[in-house]
N, CA, C and O atoms as a MOPAC input file, in Angstrom:
PM7 MOZYME 1SCF
protein

 N    -11.04600 1   -11.12800 1   -13.28400 1
 C    -10.68200 1    -9.35600 1   -13.32100 1
 C     -9.82600 1    -9.54700 1   -14.60800 1
 O     -8.78500 1    -8.89000 1   -14.57400 1
 N    -10.02500 1   -10.33400 1   -15.80500 1
 C     -9.22600 1   -10.42900 1   -17.12000 1
 C     -9.47000 1    -9.02400 1   -17.64100 1
 O    -10.60800 1    -8.55800 1   -17.70200 1
 N     -8.26700 1    -8.28200 1   -18.05800 1
 C     -8.52000 1    -6.98700 1   -18.56900 1
 C     -8.64000 1    -5.53000 1   -18.01100 1
 O     -8.50100 1    -4.45600 1   -18.59600 1
 N     -8.96600 1    -5.83600 1   -16.59500 1
 C     -9.11400 1    -4.54100 1   -15.89300 1
 C     -8.03300 1    -4.18900 1   -14.90200 1
 O     -8.06200 1    -3.19200 1   -14.18100 1
 N     -6.88700 1    -5.27700 1   -14.93900 1
 C     -6.03700 1    -5.01500 1   -13.75600 1
 C     -4.66300 1    -5.00800 1   -14.21800 1
 O     -4.42900 1    -5.88400 1   -15.05000 1
 N     -3.64900 1    -4.22700 1   -13.89300 1
 C     -2.28700 1    -4.07400 1   -14.11000 1
 C     -1.35300 1    -3.90900 1   -12.77200 1
 O     -1.77200 1    -3.55900 1   -11.66900 1
 N     -0.08300 1    -4.21600 1   -13.08400 1
 C      0.62400 1    -3.72900 1   -11.84100 1
 C      1.81000 1    -3.09400 1   -12.49900 1
 O      2.50500 1    -3.50500 1   -13.42900 1
 N      1.88300 1    -1.83900 1   -11.69300 1
 C      3.39900 1    -1.03800 1   -12.09100 1
 C      3.93900 1    -1.12200 1   -10.79100 1
 O      3.44500 1    -1.47600 1    -9.72100 1
 N      5.37100 1    -0.60900 1   -11.20400 1
 C      6.24100 1    -0.47200 1   -10.36100 1
 C      6.89900 1     0.86500 1   -10.61300 1
 O      7.19700 1     1.03400 1   -11.79500 1
 N      7.18200 1     1.80000 1    -9.84100 1
 C      8.14100 1     2.79300 1    -9.93200 1
 C      9.36600 1     2.28200 1    -9.59300 1
 O      9.44600 1     1.58000 1    -8.58500 1
 N     10.53200 1     2.55900 1   -10.39700 1
 C     11.62200 1     1.96100 1   -10.07100 1
 C     12.47300 1     2.86600 1    -9.33500 1
 O     12.20300 1     4.06300 1    -9.23100 1
 N     13.74900 1     2.19300 1    -8.69400 1
 C     14.60200 1     2.83100 1    -7.89800 1
 C     15.16300 1     4.20800 1    -8.19200 1
 O     15.36400 1     5.08200 1    -7.34900 1
 N     15.43300 1     4.30700 1    -9.74200 1
 C     15.80800 1     5.71000 1   -10.05000 1
 C     14.84100 1     6.82800 1   -10.11200 1
 O     15.18100 1     8.00200 1    -9.96500 1
 N     13.56700 1     6.42000 1   -10.34200 1
 C     12.50200 1     7.49900 1   -10.31600 1
 C     12.17000 1     7.61100 1    -8.72600 1
 O     12.02400 1     8.75800 1    -8.30100 1
 N     12.05900 1     6.73100 1    -7.97200 1
 C     12.00000 1     6.92400 1    -6.58200 1
 C     12.84800 1     7.72900 1    -6.14300 1
 O     12.42000 1     8.80200 1    -5.71900 1
 N     14.07900 1     7.50600 1    -6.11300 1
 C     15.35300 1     8.20900 1    -5.58700 1
 C     15.13200 1     9.68200 1    -6.05000 1
 O     15.31100 1    10.57700 1    -5.22400 1
 N     14.75300 1     9.98500 1    -7.32800 1
 C     14.42100 1    11.33800 1    -7.87400 1
 C     13.41400 1    12.10600 1    -7.49900 1
 O     13.38200 1    13.31100 1    -7.74900 1
 N     12.36800 1    11.38800 1    -6.77200 1
 C     11.28000 1    11.94600 1    -6.24600 1
 C     10.18600 1    12.22000 1    -7.10600 1
 O      9.55200 1    13.26400 1    -6.95600 1
 N      9.90600 1    11.44100 1    -7.95000 1
 C      9.08700 1    11.36600 1    -9.19700 1
 C      7.60500 1    10.77400 1    -8.73600 1
 O      6.63000 1    10.96200 1    -9.46300 1
 N      7.52700 1    10.25700 1    -7.84800 1
 C      6.50900 1     9.21900 1    -7.24800 1
 C      4.92600 1     9.73700 1    -7.22800 1
 O      3.89700 1     9.11300 1    -7.49000 1
 N      5.12100 1    11.06600 1    -6.83000 1
 C      3.73800 1    11.84900 1    -7.07000 1
 C      3.34100 1    12.39300 1    -8.28200 1
 O      2.14900 1    12.53000 1    -8.55700 1
 N      4.42900 1    12.78200 1    -9.18800 1
 C      4.16300 1    13.32000 1   -10.42400 1
 C      3.78200 1    11.92600 1   -11.37900 1
 O      2.92200 1    12.09100 1   -12.24400 1
 N      4.23800 1    10.93000 1   -11.27600 1
 C      3.75000 1     9.59100 1   -12.02400 1
 C      2.45700 1     9.34600 1   -11.42700 1
 O      1.47200 1     9.34200 1   -12.16500 1
 N      2.31300 1     9.11600 1   -10.02200 1
 C      0.73400 1     8.69900 1    -9.73200 1
 C     -0.17200 1     9.55300 1   -10.37400 1
 O     -1.16800 1     9.12100 1   -10.95500 1
 N      0.17800 1    10.99300 1   -10.28600 1
 C     -0.74400 1    12.11400 1   -10.63100 1
 C     -1.19500 1    11.71800 1   -12.15900 1
 O     -2.37800 1    11.82000 1   -12.48400 1
 N     -0.23200 1    11.28000 1   -13.04300 1
 C     -0.58000 1    11.11500 1   -14.28800 1
 C     -1.38200 1     9.71900 1   -14.57300 1
 O     -2.24700 1     9.58400 1   -15.43900 1
 N     -0.94600 1     8.75700 1   -13.71900 1
 C     -1.80000 1     7.48600 1   -13.62500 1
 C     -3.39200 1     7.75500 1   -13.31900 1
 O     -4.29000 1     7.34100 1   -14.05300 1
 N     -3.57200 1     8.42300 1   -12.26300 1
 C     -4.84200 1     8.88200 1   -12.01500 1
 C     -5.53500 1     9.71100 1   -12.85300 1
 O     -6.73900 1     9.52300 1   -13.02800 1
 N     -4.91600 1    10.65400 1   -13.43000 1
 C     -5.73700 1    11.60600 1   -14.47800 1
 C     -5.80400 1    10.66800 1   -15.94000 1
 O     -6.48600 1    11.15500 1   -16.84200 1
 N     -5.09900 1     9.30300 1   -16.21000 1
 C     -5.43800 1     8.68400 1   -17.29200 1
 C     -6.48700 1     7.77200 1   -16.99600 1
 O     -6.67900 1     6.85500 1   -17.79500 1
 N     -7.27600 1     7.88000 1   -15.87100 1
 C     -8.45900 1     7.13600 1   -15.46600 1
 C     -8.36500 1     5.70600 1   -14.63000 1
 O     -9.28600 1     4.93400 1   -14.36400 1
 N     -6.94500 1     5.60200 1   -14.29900 1
 C     -6.53700 1     4.39200 1   -13.33600 1
 C     -7.07700 1     4.57000 1   -12.00500 1
 O     -7.12800 1     5.73900 1   -11.62500 1
 N     -7.45700 1     3.74900 1   -11.27300 1
 C     -8.01000 1     3.47100 1    -9.87800 1
 C     -6.51000 1     2.70400 1    -9.28200 1
 O     -5.98200 1     1.72700 1    -9.81300 1
 N     -6.05600 1     3.35400 1    -8.17700 1
 C     -5.09900 1     2.43300 1    -7.55400 1
 C     -5.80200 1     1.61200 1    -6.28400 1
 O     -6.31800 1     2.01800 1    -5.24200 1
 N     -5.60200 1     0.33100 1    -6.80900 1
 C     -6.35200 1    -0.59800 1    -5.73800 1
 C     -5.28200 1    -1.21800 1    -4.50000 1
 O     -5.74500 1    -1.75300 1    -3.49300 1
 N     -4.05400 1    -1.09300 1    -4.68900 1
 C     -3.10800 1    -1.34200 1    -3.66400 1
 C     -1.70300 1    -0.67900 1    -4.13800 1
 O     -1.27500 1    -0.53500 1    -5.28300 1
 N     -1.19200 1    -0.36400 1    -3.04500 1
 C     -0.02500 1     0.30800 1    -3.20000 1
 C      1.10500 1     0.19000 1    -1.83100 1
 O      0.79600 1     0.50000 1    -0.68000 1
 N      2.31800 1    -0.27500 1    -2.21300 1
 C      3.35000 1    -0.15100 1    -1.41500 1
 C      4.98100 1     0.12500 1    -1.73400 1
 O      5.45600 1    -0.03300 1    -2.85900 1
 N      5.58000 1     0.46200 1    -0.83700 1
 C      6.88700 1     0.72400 1    -1.22700 1
 C      7.70100 1    -0.53600 1    -0.58500 1
 O      7.34400 1    -0.89700 1     0.53600 1
 N      8.85400 1    -1.28200 1    -1.27100 1
 C      9.55100 1    -2.15100 1    -0.76400 1
 C     10.69000 1    -2.14500 1    -1.54900 1
 O     10.71500 1    -1.70400 1    -2.69800 1
 N     11.84400 1    -2.72800 1    -0.83100 1
 C     13.03700 1    -2.83000 1    -1.33300 1
 C     13.20300 1    -4.25700 1    -1.79300 1
 O     13.13500 1    -5.12600 1    -0.92400 1
 N     13.42600 1    -4.63500 1    -3.12800 1
 C     13.37500 1    -6.06700 1    -3.46700 1
 C     15.11900 1    -6.44900 1    -2.96200 1
 O     15.99200 1    -5.58300 1    -2.89700 1
 N     15.29800 1    -7.66000 1    -2.70100 1
 C     16.49700 1    -8.19500 1    -2.80200 1
 C     16.83600 1    -8.68100 1    -4.04900 1
 O     15.98200 1    -8.75500 1    -4.93300 1
 N     18.19700 1    -9.08700 1    -4.26100 1
 C     18.51200 1    -9.62600 1    -5.46600 1
 C     17.84200 1   -10.79200 1    -5.83200 1
 O     17.56700 1   -10.98100 1    -7.01700 1
 N     17.53100 1   -11.63000 1    -4.93600 1
 C     16.64800 1   -12.95100 1    -5.22800 1
 C     15.24200 1   -12.82700 1    -5.84700 1
 O     14.71100 1   -13.56800 1    -6.67300 1
 N     14.66100 1   -11.47500 1    -5.12600 1
 C     13.43700 1   -11.22800 1    -5.35100 1
 C     13.31300 1   -10.61800 1    -6.71100 1
 O     12.29000 1   -10.86700 1    -7.34900 1
 N     14.23800 1    -9.84600 1    -7.23200 1
 C     14.38800 1    -9.32500 1    -8.47200 1
 C     14.59400 1   -10.43400 1    -9.23900 1
 O     13.73900 1   -10.58400 1   -10.11200 1
 N     15.59400 1   -11.39600 1    -9.18700 1
 C     15.46000 1   -12.49100 1   -10.15200 1
 C     14.55400 1   -13.19300 1   -10.15800 1
 O     14.44900 1   -13.67600 1   -11.28500 1
 N     13.80700 1   -13.54000 1    -9.50900 1
 C     12.33000 1   -14.24200 1    -9.41200 1
 C     11.31500 1   -13.45600 1   -10.06400 1
 O     10.59900 1   -14.04900 1   -10.87100 1
 N     11.07800 1   -11.94400 1    -9.81300 1
 C     10.27600 1   -11.21900 1   -10.77000 1
 C     10.38100 1   -11.11000 1   -12.00800 1
 O      9.46200 1   -11.08800 1   -12.82600 1
 N     11.85300 1   -11.01500 1   -12.25500 1
 C     12.31000 1   -11.03100 1   -13.82800 1
 C     12.87700 1   -12.19800 1   -14.48200 1
 O     13.65600 1   -12.08000 1   -15.42800 1
 N     12.47200 1   -13.45300 1   -13.95600 1
 C     13.14800 1   -14.74800 1   -14.21800 1
 C     12.85400 1   -14.84800 1   -15.97000 1
 O     13.71200 1   -15.34200 1   -16.70200 1
 N     11.73300 1   -14.39500 1   -16.43500 1
 C     11.55700 1   -14.56800 1   -17.89400 1
 C     12.66600 1   -13.98300 1   -18.63100 1
 O     12.77400 1   -14.37400 1   -19.79300 1
 N     13.50300 1   -13.14300 1   -18.21700 1
 C     14.84900 1   -12.46400 1   -18.65400 1
 C     15.97000 1   -13.15900 1   -18.32500 1
 O     16.95900 1   -12.63200 1   -18.83300 1
 N     16.19700 1   -14.03500 1   -17.74500 1
 C     17.27000 1   -14.77100 1   -17.13700 1
 C     18.41900 1   -14.83100 1   -18.00100 1
 O     19.56000 1   -14.52600 1   -17.65300 1
 N     18.01800 1   -15.30100 1   -19.32800 1
 C     18.73800 1   -15.55600 1   -20.26400 1
 C     19.47400 1   -14.39700 1   -21.00100 1
 O     20.54700 1   -14.55000 1   -21.58600 1
 N     18.82300 1   -13.27500 1   -20.91900 1
 C     19.19200 1   -12.30200 1   -21.87400 1
 C     20.39000 1   -11.39400 1   -21.09300 1
 O     20.65500 1   -11.56300 1   -19.90300 1
 N     21.02300 1   -10.46900 1   -21.89900 1
 C     22.43800 1   -10.02200 1   -21.58900 1
 C     22.10700 1    -8.87000 1   -20.62200 1
 O     23.06700 1    -8.39600 1   -20.01400 1
 N     21.19300 1    -8.48100 1   -20.44900 1
 C     20.81100 1    -7.08500 1   -19.69700 1
 C     20.19500 1    -7.65300 1   -18.23100 1
 O     19.81600 1    -6.84600 1   -17.38300 1
 N     20.13700 1    -8.91800 1   -18.03500 1
 C     19.69300 1    -9.61000 1   -16.77200 1
 C     20.43900 1    -8.98200 1   -15.49100 1
 O     19.89000 1    -8.21700 1   -14.69700 1
 N     21.59200 1    -9.36000 1   -15.42200 1
 C     22.52600 1    -8.83800 1   -14.15100 1
 C     22.27500 1    -7.45300 1   -14.04000 1
 O     22.02800 1    -7.02300 1   -12.91300 1
 N     22.29000 1    -6.79600 1   -14.84900 1
 C     22.20600 1    -5.24300 1   -14.70100 1
 C     20.67800 1    -4.74900 1   -14.28700 1
 O     20.42100 1    -3.75000 1   -13.61600 1
 N     19.84500 1    -5.56900 1   -14.77700 1
 C     18.37400 1    -5.27300 1   -14.05500 1
 C     18.18600 1    -5.64500 1   -12.85200 1
 O     17.62300 1    -4.91000 1   -12.04100 1
 N     18.65000 1    -6.90500 1   -12.53700 1
 C     18.61700 1    -7.38300 1   -11.23300 1
 C     19.29600 1    -6.18700 1   -10.05200 1
 O     18.71600 1    -5.84200 1    -9.02200 1
 N     20.47100 1    -5.75400 1   -10.44900 1
 C     21.38700 1    -4.97400 1    -9.81700 1
 C     20.45200 1    -3.76900 1    -9.63100 1
 O     20.19800 1    -3.35500 1    -8.50000 1
 N     19.89900 1    -3.16200 1   -10.82600 1
 C     19.34400 1    -1.85000 1   -10.61900 1
 C     18.04700 1    -2.10100 1    -9.95400 1
 O     17.81200 1    -1.14300 1    -9.21700 1
 N     17.17300 1    -2.92500 1    -9.90800 1
 C     15.82600 1    -3.21400 1    -9.19600 1
 C     16.07500 1    -3.30500 1    -7.81300 1
 O     15.33400 1    -2.80700 1    -6.96500 1
 N     17.09700 1    -3.92600 1    -7.57200 1
 C     17.38900 1    -4.13600 1    -5.95600 1
 C     18.30900 1    -3.23500 1    -5.30600 1
 O     18.88400 1    -3.53200 1    -4.25900 1
 N     18.48200 1    -1.94200 1    -6.01900 1
 C     19.46800 1    -1.13800 1    -5.66000 1
 C     18.71200 1    -0.07400 1    -4.57700 1
 O     19.30500 1     0.70200 1    -3.82600 1
 N     17.46500 1    -0.22000 1    -4.67900 1
 C     16.69500 1     1.09300 1    -3.65700 1
 C     15.33000 1     0.72700 1    -3.49700 1
 O     15.01600 1    -0.33800 1    -4.02800 1
 N     14.42200 1     1.37000 1    -2.87600 1
 C     13.08500 1     0.98300 1    -2.85400 1
 C     12.21000 1     1.05800 1    -4.07400 1
 O     12.65200 1     1.75100 1    -4.99100 1
 N     11.26400 1     0.58000 1    -4.21800 1
 C     10.32300 1     0.61900 1    -5.37400 1
 C      8.93600 1     0.88500 1    -5.02700 1
 O      8.65700 1     0.76000 1    -3.83500 1
 N      7.94200 1     1.25300 1    -5.88800 1
 C      6.78400 1     1.59500 1    -5.16300 1
 C      5.98100 1     0.55000 1    -6.27700 1
 O      5.99400 1     0.68800 1    -7.50000 1
 N      5.47800 1    -0.22700 1    -5.72000 1
 C      4.37800 1    -1.10200 1    -6.43800 1
 C      2.96000 1    -0.76000 1    -6.17900 1
 O      2.47400 1    -0.37800 1    -5.11400 1
 N      2.29200 1    -0.98000 1    -7.46500 1
 C      0.76500 1    -0.72000 1    -7.28300 1
 C     -0.20400 1    -1.56800 1    -8.32000 1
 O     -0.04000 1    -1.66200 1    -9.53600 1
 N     -1.03000 1    -2.03400 1    -7.69600 1
 C     -2.18600 1    -2.43800 1    -8.83700 1
 C     -3.08300 1    -1.39500 1    -9.07100 1
 O     -3.57500 1    -0.65800 1    -8.21600 1
 N     -3.28600 1    -1.37300 1   -10.38200 1
 C     -4.03200 1    -0.36900 1   -11.30500 1
 C     -5.18900 1    -1.25600 1   -11.67000 1
 O     -5.11100 1    -2.44100 1   -11.99200 1
 N     -6.41100 1    -0.43000 1   -11.56600 1
 C     -7.56300 1    -0.91200 1   -12.21400 1
 C     -8.22800 1    -0.11700 1   -13.07900 1
 O     -8.47700 1     1.03500 1   -12.72400 1
 N     -8.64800 1    -0.59000 1   -14.39800 1
 C     -9.39900 1     0.32000 1   -15.37600 1
 C     -9.87900 1    -0.56600 1   -16.64100 1
 O     -9.15600 1    -1.50200 1   -16.98100 1
 N    -10.80900 1    -0.36300 1   -17.19100 1
 C    -10.89200 1    -1.30200 1   -18.52700 1
 C     -9.81500 1    -1.03000 1   -19.12800 1
 O     -9.11700 1    -0.02800 1   -18.97500 1
 N     -9.62100 1    -2.06500 1   -19.94800 1
 C     -8.40000 1    -2.19600 1   -20.97000 1
 C     -7.35800 1    -1.81400 1   -20.33200 1
 O     -6.75600 1    -0.88500 1   -20.87100 1
 N     -6.90700 1    -2.23100 1   -19.30700 1
 C     -5.95100 1    -1.96200 1   -18.14600 1
 C     -4.48900 1    -1.86300 1   -19.08200 1
 O     -3.89000 1    -0.85700 1   -19.45900 1
 N     -4.18300 1    -3.27000 1   -19.28800 1
 C     -2.74600 1    -3.49300 1   -19.84400 1
 C     -2.54900 1    -2.55700 1   -21.05700 1
 O     -1.59600 1    -1.77800 1   -21.04600 1
 N     -3.20600 1    -2.58600 1   -21.86000 1
 C     -3.23800 1    -1.75500 1   -23.19400 1
 C     -3.03500 1    -0.10600 1   -23.01700 1
 O     -2.07800 1     0.53800 1   -23.44800 1
 N     -4.17100 1     0.41000 1   -22.27800 1
 C     -3.72800 1     1.76800 1   -21.84700 1
 C     -2.92500 1     2.02900 1   -20.91500 1
 O     -2.78200 1     3.24000 1   -20.74600 1
 N     -2.22700 1     1.25400 1   -20.10700 1
 C     -1.25200 1     1.59300 1   -19.47800 1
 C      0.18200 1     1.59400 1   -19.96600 1
 O      1.11700 1     2.21300 1   -19.45800 1
 N      0.21600 1     0.69400 1   -21.17800 1
 C      1.30300 1     0.51300 1   -21.98600 1
 C      1.49100 1     1.55000 1   -22.81200 1
 O      2.62900 1     1.94100 1   -23.07000 1
 N      0.54200 1     2.04500 1   -23.26000 1
 C      0.19500 1     3.61300 1   -23.98300 1
 C      1.00800 1     4.64100 1   -23.13600 1
 O      1.97000 1     5.27500 1   -23.57000 1
 N      0.45200 1     4.73400 1   -21.75600 1
 C      0.62700 1     5.82000 1   -20.94700 1
 C      2.40000 1     5.75700 1   -20.77100 1
 O      3.09300 1     6.74000 1   -21.03400 1
 N      2.92300 1     4.56800 1   -20.33500 1
 C      4.19300 1     4.71000 1   -19.99200 1
 C      5.19500 1     4.64500 1   -21.13500 1
 O      6.40700 1     4.77800 1   -20.96800 1
 N      4.57300 1     4.42100 1   -22.37000 1
 C      5.75500 1     4.75400 1   -23.58000 1
 C      6.50400 1     3.45500 1   -23.63500 1
 O      6.33800 1     2.49400 1   -22.88400 1
 N      7.50200 1     3.57900 1   -24.80800 1
 C      8.38700 1     2.68800 1   -25.00900 1
 C      9.32800 1     2.41200 1   -23.94800 1
 O      9.57600 1     3.26500 1   -23.09600 1
 N      9.90600 1     1.18900 1   -23.94800 1
 C     11.31800 1     0.82000 1   -22.88700 1
 C     12.15400 1     1.88600 1   -23.18700 1
 O     12.44900 1     2.62200 1   -22.24500 1
 N     12.69800 1     2.18800 1   -24.51800 1
 C     13.75600 1     3.17000 1   -24.72800 1
 C     13.07600 1     4.46500 1   -24.65400 1
 O     12.12800 1     4.55900 1   -25.43400 1
 N     13.33900 1     5.60700 1   -23.83500 1
 C     12.72100 1     6.75400 1   -23.69800 1
 C     13.23700 1     7.53800 1   -24.98400 1
 O     12.65600 1     8.58800 1   -25.26000 1
 N     14.08400 1     7.18800 1   -25.63500 1
 C     14.38000 1     8.25300 1   -26.90200 1
 C     13.51500 1     7.80800 1   -27.67900 1
 O     13.29900 1     8.57600 1   -28.61600 1
 N     12.72000 1     6.56500 1   -27.68700 1
 C     11.75600 1     6.23900 1   -28.81700 1
 C     10.13900 1     6.39900 1   -28.27900 1
 O      9.08100 1     6.14400 1   -28.85600 1
 N     10.41600 1     6.91800 1   -26.95600 1
 C      9.03100 1     7.00400 1   -26.55500 1
 C      8.07800 1     8.40700 1   -26.82500 1
 O      8.56200 1     9.53600 1   -26.91200 1
 N      6.83300 1     8.13300 1   -26.92200 1
 C      6.06800 1     9.42500 1   -27.44600 1
 C      6.29100 1    10.39700 1   -26.39500 1
 O      6.58300 1    10.06500 1   -25.24600 1
 N      6.14900 1    11.65500 1   -26.80000 1
 C      6.13600 1    12.96600 1   -26.00500 1
 C      4.98700 1    12.74200 1   -24.93400 1
 O      3.98400 1    12.14700 1   -25.32800 1
 N      5.03500 1    13.09300 1   -23.84200 1
 C      4.09300 1    13.04600 1   -22.53300 1
 C      3.97200 1    11.68300 1   -22.06400 1
 O      3.15200 1    11.47700 1   -21.16900 1
 N      4.59500 1    10.79700 1   -22.47900 1
 C      4.64800 1     9.44600 1   -21.71100 1
 C      5.53900 1     9.44600 1   -20.52900 1
 O      6.51900 1    10.18700 1   -20.46300 1
 N      5.12600 1     8.43600 1   -19.39500 1
 C      5.91500 1     8.44200 1   -18.43700 1
 C      7.34400 1     8.20300 1   -18.65800 1
 O      8.21300 1     8.87500 1   -18.10300 1
 N      7.57200 1     7.28800 1   -19.43200 1
 C      9.14600 1     7.13300 1   -19.88100 1
 C      9.92400 1     8.25800 1   -20.45400 1
 O     11.09000 1     8.51900 1   -20.15800 1
 N      9.07100 1     8.99800 1   -21.42500 1
 C      9.68000 1    10.17400 1   -22.30400 1
 C     10.08100 1    11.01500 1   -20.97500 1
 O     11.26900 1    11.29800 1   -20.81500 1
 N      9.04600 1    11.44700 1   -19.95300 1
 C      9.40900 1    12.36500 1   -18.95900 1
 C     10.35200 1    12.16200 1   -17.84900 1
 O     10.98800 1    13.05500 1   -17.29000 1
 N     10.38500 1    10.80000 1   -17.56000 1
 C     11.03400 1    10.47400 1   -16.22200 1
 C     12.22600 1     9.58500 1   -16.21200 1
 O     13.08800 1     9.47700 1   -15.34000 1
 N     12.10100 1     8.92800 1   -17.43300 1
 C     13.28600 1     7.63100 1   -17.51600 1
 C     14.81600 1     8.25800 1   -17.62100 1
 O     14.93400 1     9.40700 1   -18.04600 1
 N     15.76700 1     7.64100 1   -17.30500 1
 C     17.14600 1     7.92200 1   -17.33600 1
 C     17.62500 1     7.20600 1   -18.60900 1
 O     18.38800 1     7.84900 1   -19.33000 1
 N     17.28200 1     5.97100 1   -18.98100 1
 C     17.94600 1     5.45100 1   -20.14400 1
 C     17.18000 1     4.00600 1   -20.22900 1
 O     16.35600 1     3.60900 1   -19.40500 1
 N     17.48700 1     3.51500 1   -21.04100 1
 C     16.33200 1     2.01400 1   -21.66600 1
 C     16.77200 1     1.19700 1   -20.26400 1
 O     15.93600 1     0.33400 1   -19.99700 1
 N     17.58600 1     1.24400 1   -19.56000 1
 C     17.66600 1     0.11000 1   -18.62200 1
 C     17.23400 1     0.72700 1   -17.24900 1
 O     17.11900 1    -0.02800 1   -16.28400 1
 N     17.00700 1     1.96800 1   -17.13100 1
 C     16.79300 1     2.77900 1   -15.93000 1
 C     15.45500 1     3.64300 1   -16.42800 1
 O     15.35400 1     4.87000 1   -16.44000 1
 N     14.45200 1     2.65900 1   -16.83900 1
 C     13.15300 1     3.52300 1   -17.73700 1
 C     12.32200 1     3.66200 1   -16.70100 1
 O     11.17000 1     3.29200 1   -16.92900 1
 N     12.56100 1     4.11300 1   -15.54900 1
 C     11.61700 1     4.79000 1   -14.48500 1
 C     10.24000 1     3.77800 1   -13.88300 1
 O      9.83500 1     3.82300 1   -12.72200 1
 N      9.65800 1     2.87900 1   -14.98700 1
 C      8.55300 1     2.43800 1   -14.49900 1
 C      8.36900 1     1.02200 1   -15.30200 1
 O      8.84700 1     0.70700 1   -16.39100 1
 N      7.62200 1     0.35200 1   -14.52500 1
 C      7.15500 1    -1.19300 1   -15.01600 1
 C      5.59100 1    -1.16500 1   -15.35400 1
 O      4.87200 1    -0.41300 1   -14.69600 1
 N      5.09300 1    -1.89600 1   -16.27700 1
 C      3.83500 1    -2.27500 1   -16.52600 1
 C      3.78300 1    -3.64500 1   -17.04400 1
 O      4.57600 1    -4.04300 1   -17.89700 1
 N      2.78300 1    -4.42600 1   -16.49800 1
 C      2.44700 1    -5.58500 1   -16.83200 1
 C      2.52600 1    -5.92100 1   -18.53300 1
 O      2.17100 1    -4.99900 1   -19.26600 1
 N      2.86800 1    -6.89100 1   -19.01900 1
 C      2.42100 1    -6.89700 1   -20.49100 1
 C      1.23000 1    -7.65200 1   -21.11200 1
 O      0.85900 1    -7.58400 1   -22.28300 1
 N      0.73300 1    -8.33900 1   -20.17500 1
 C     -0.41800 1    -9.39500 1   -20.38900 1
 C     -1.40700 1    -9.62900 1   -18.98700 1
 O     -1.07000 1    -9.45700 1   -17.81600 1
 N     -2.55900 1   -10.01900 1   -19.44900 1
 C     -3.36300 1   -10.27800 1   -18.10700 1
 C     -2.63900 1   -11.31600 1   -17.46300 1
 O     -2.59100 1   -11.23400 1   -16.23500 1
 N     -2.04400 1   -12.30600 1   -18.02100 1
 C     -1.27700 1   -13.74800 1   -17.24300 1
 C     -0.25400 1   -12.92900 1   -16.52300 1
 O     -0.23300 1   -13.13800 1   -15.31000 1
 N      0.57400 1   -12.07300 1   -16.95800 1
 C      1.75100 1   -11.46000 1   -16.27700 1
 C      1.34000 1   -10.60000 1   -15.08800 1
 O      1.99000 1   -10.53900 1   -14.04500 1
 N      0.21100 1    -9.94000 1   -15.33000 1
 C     -0.60200 1    -9.06800 1   -14.45600 1
 C     -1.10700 1    -9.83700 1   -13.02500 1
 O     -0.96500 1    -9.43400 1   -11.87100 1
 N     -1.70400 1   -11.00300 1   -13.47800 1
 C     -2.03800 1   -11.94400 1   -12.45900 1
 C     -0.64400 1   -12.32500 1   -11.75300 1
 O     -0.61900 1   -12.09300 1   -10.54400 1
 N      0.09900 1   -12.67500 1   -12.11400 1
 C      1.37100 1   -13.32100 1   -11.74800 1
 C      2.05200 1   -12.03300 1   -10.98400 1
 O      2.36200 1   -12.37900 1    -9.84400 1
 N      2.33400 1   -10.86500 1   -11.20500 1
 C      3.08200 1   -10.05600 1   -10.75900 1
 C      2.14600 1    -9.19000 1    -9.73700 1
 O      2.82300 1    -8.52300 1    -8.95500 1
 N      1.12600 1    -9.09500 1    -9.62100 1
 C      0.17500 1    -8.71400 1    -8.62000 1
 C      0.19800 1    -9.48200 1    -7.35400 1
 O      0.14900 1    -9.03000 1    -6.21000 1
 N      0.27800 1   -10.66500 1    -7.72300 1
 C      0.33200 1   -11.60400 1    -6.61800 1
 C      1.77000 1   -12.06600 1    -6.01900 1
 O      1.81400 1   -12.92200 1    -5.13500 1
 N      3.07800 1   -11.39300 1    -6.60000 1
 C      4.19000 1   -11.56500 1    -6.37500 1
 C      4.30500 1   -10.34100 1    -5.08500 1
 O      5.07900 1   -10.43300 1    -4.13200 1
 N      3.48100 1    -9.37000 1    -5.28700 1
 C      3.84600 1    -8.24900 1    -4.26900 1
 C      2.46400 1    -8.16500 1    -3.31700 1
 O      2.68100 1    -7.79300 1    -2.16400 1
 N      1.38000 1    -8.39900 1    -3.58400 1
 C      0.28900 1    -8.40200 1    -2.58600 1
 C     -0.64700 1    -9.75100 1    -2.71700 1
 O     -1.01100 1   -10.44800 1    -3.66400 1
 N     -0.84900 1    -9.76700 1    -1.31700 1
 C     -2.07800 1   -10.85200 1    -0.97700 1
 C     -3.07600 1   -10.61400 1    -1.45700 1
 O     -3.16500 1    -9.47400 1    -1.91400 1
 N     -4.32200 1   -11.54900 1    -1.59800 1
 C     -5.68000 1   -11.42000 1    -2.04900 1
 C     -6.15700 1   -10.13300 1    -1.12000 1
 O     -6.65900 1    -9.14000 1    -1.64600 1
 N     -5.96300 1   -10.23600 1     0.24400 1
 C     -6.70000 1    -9.33700 1     0.95700 1
 C     -5.96600 1    -7.81200 1     0.92300 1
 O     -6.33400 1    -7.01200 1     1.78300 1
 N     -5.20200 1    -7.50000 1     0.20000 1
 C     -4.31300 1    -6.24400 1     0.03200 1
 C     -5.08100 1    -5.77300 1    -0.98600 1
 O     -5.18500 1    -4.56100 1    -0.79700 1
 N     -5.63900 1    -6.07100 1    -1.90900 1
 C     -6.39300 1    -5.45700 1    -2.92500 1
 C     -7.60800 1    -5.67800 1    -3.28200 1
 O     -8.11300 1    -6.75200 1    -2.95300 1
 N     -8.34500 1    -4.75300 1    -4.01400 1
 C     -9.96100 1    -4.72500 1    -4.34600 1
 C    -10.10500 1    -5.68400 1    -5.64900 1
 O     -9.23300 1    -5.52700 1    -6.50400 1
 N    -10.79900 1    -6.36100 1    -5.82200 1
 C    -11.02800 1    -7.11300 1    -6.98900 1
 C    -12.47900 1    -6.71900 1    -7.33500 1
 O    -13.40200 1    -7.51700 1    -7.49500 1
 N    -12.54000 1    -5.58200 1    -7.41400 1
 C    -13.81700 1    -5.04500 1    -8.11600 1
 C    -13.54500 1    -4.17000 1    -9.11000 1
 O    -12.46800 1    -3.57500 1    -9.09600 1
 N    -14.55400 1    -3.93800 1   -10.21200 1
 C    -14.55300 1    -3.40200 1   -11.35400 1
 C    -14.27400 1    -1.89500 1   -10.88300 1
 O    -14.66500 1    -1.34100 1    -9.85600 1
 N    -13.42600 1    -1.35000 1   -12.01000 1
 C    -13.11000 1     0.15300 1   -11.63000 1
 C    -14.12800 1     0.89500 1   -11.50400 1
 O    -13.99400 1     2.08300 1   -11.20900 1

């Protein structure tokens, strides 16, 4: 499924502010198909594992604290050119730098509380989707 799958997470701040529906509306309007979806609350250990590639970065402790502070909504999204198209839809990590109309421009509180996660490569998408979902929980069909 290389190229047609990405993982997203609506982060705790956006969940708390009840932006789930508006964000998923934008995602579906952009042509993505939701293949799997669930709401979970990550433990500190799960957040550390998910973001392990950032372990040595100075923002890691704050990221772990934030991501385990409340529920997130994880979803597998399908679309041709999923990674690139989704990264454009969500916008820059820093909402002050994000383009108008992007999810982060509309819903992020700050760079560290940026409302949404999106996979950055096909390899990351495979790993991240498997982190939250078993094979039987999502469709592996073309969008």
